C-alpha positions as CSV (number, residue, x, y, z in Angstrom):
1,M,25.4,-12.9,-22.0
2,M,25.2,-15.0,-18.7
3,A,24.5,-13.8,-15.7
4,K,27.6,-14.5,-13.3
5,T,26.6,-15.2,-9.5
6,H,28.9,-16.0,-6.9
7,P,30.4,-19.0,-7.1
8,E,28.6,-19.8,-2.8
9,R,24.8,-18.7,-4.8
10,P,22.8,-20.8,-5.8
11,R,21.2,-18.9,-9.1
12,W,18.0,-18.6,-7.7
13,W,19.7,-16.2,-4.8
14,L,19.3,-13.2,-8.2
15,G,15.5,-13.9,-8.6
16,W,15.2,-13.3,-4.6
17,G,18.1,-10.5,-4.9
18,L,15.4,-8.2,-7.7
19,A,12.9,-9.0,-6.2
20,L,13.1,-7.1,-3.1
21,A,14.9,-4.8,-5.2
22,L,10.6,-4.3,-7.4
23,I,9.3,-4.7,-3.7
24,A,11.1,-1.9,-1.7
25,P,10.8,1.0,-4.0
26,A,6.9,0.8,-3.6
27,A,6.8,0.0,-0.5
28,E,8.3,3.3,0.2
29,A,6.4,5.0,-2.8
30,S,2.9,4.4,-0.9
31,M,4.4,5.5,2.5
32,N,4.9,8.8,0.7
33,L,2.0,8.8,-1.4
34,A,0.2,8.9,2.2
35,L,2.7,11.3,3.4
36,D,1.7,13.1,0.5
37,R,-1.3,13.0,0.7
38,G,-2.1,14.2,4.2
39,C,-3.3,10.6,4.6
40,L,-0.8,10.4,8.2
41,S,-3.1,13.8,10.1
42,C,-5.8,11.6,10.6
43,H,-4.4,7.8,10.2
44,G,-1.0,8.4,12.0
45,T,-0.6,7.5,15.9
46,P,-2.3,9.0,17.7
47,P,-5.5,9.1,14.9
48,R,-7.8,12.0,15.0
49,G,-11.1,11.1,16.2
50,N,-12.5,7.7,15.3
51,A,-9.5,7.3,12.1
52,P,-8.2,4.0,12.7
53,T,-4.4,4.2,12.3
54,I,-2.5,3.3,9.2
55,A,-1.4,-0.3,10.8
56,Q,-5.3,-0.9,12.0
57,L,-5.9,-0.3,8.2
58,A,-3.3,-2.7,7.3
59,A,-4.7,-5.6,9.6
60,G,-8.0,-5.2,8.4
61,Y,-7.5,-5.2,4.8
62,A,-4.7,-8.4,5.3
63,K,-7.3,-10.6,4.5
64,Y,-7.7,-9.2,0.9
65,R,-3.9,-10.3,-0.2
66,G,-4.1,-11.3,-3.7
67,Q,-7.6,-10.5,-4.3
68,D,-7.7,-8.1,-7.0
69,D,-11.7,-7.7,-7.6
70,Q,-11.4,-7.3,-3.6
71,I,-8.5,-4.2,-3.5
72,Q,-10.4,-3.3,-7.1
73,R,-13.3,-2.9,-5.0
74,L,-11.7,-1.4,-2.3
75,S,-9.8,1.4,-4.3
76,N,-13.6,2.6,-6.0
77,H,-14.7,2.9,-2.3
78,L,-12.0,4.8,-1.3
79,R,-12.7,7.4,-3.2
80,E,-16.1,7.2,-4.6
81,H,-18.5,6.7,-1.5
82,H,-19.2,9.4,0.7
83,L,-17.2,7.3,4.3
84,F,-18.3,9.5,7.0
85,G,-20.1,12.4,5.7
86,G,-17.4,12.4,3.1
87,V,-13.9,13.0,3.5
88,A,-12.3,15.5,0.9
89,A,-8.9,14.1,0.6
90,H,-10.4,10.0,0.3
91,Q,-12.2,12.4,-2.3
92,R,-9.5,14.2,-4.3
93,L,-7.2,11.0,-4.7
94,S,-6.6,9.1,-8.2
95,A,-8.0,6.2,-9.5
96,E,-4.0,4.7,-9.3
97,D,-2.8,6.6,-5.9
98,A,-5.8,4.6,-4.4
99,E,-5.4,1.6,-5.6
100,C,-1.4,2.2,-4.7
101,F,-2.6,2.6,-1.4
102,V,-4.5,0.3,-0.8
103,R,-2.3,-2.3,-2.5
104,W,0.3,-1.3,0.0
105,L,-1.8,-1.5,3.4
106,V,-3.8,-5.0,1.7
107,E,0.4,-6.1,2.1
108,G,1.2,-4.7,5.2
109,G,1.3,-0.6,5.3
110,H,5.3,-1.0,6.3
């Protein structure tokens, strides 16, 4: 059965709607992840100490858009390296959560 479309809208319109429906929950899930894991305690506005804000992280990570190998490297680095003497919250992230969070930042962190 073919999908019905609005008579004035071309078929490609359905593809855009589906794409937006898939992107919006991912962005919301990533913000919820940041809230649930306490990321905004240090990376919120204003940030704690010298920690960069989410917006600053997103601006710095934007150059990795479309580079899955770099996203994976950054995700591993976030969890495994003892940045600034070790950040327990970073180390407690699962590999999946770290990758989700880094991808969200690479895409703008909104």
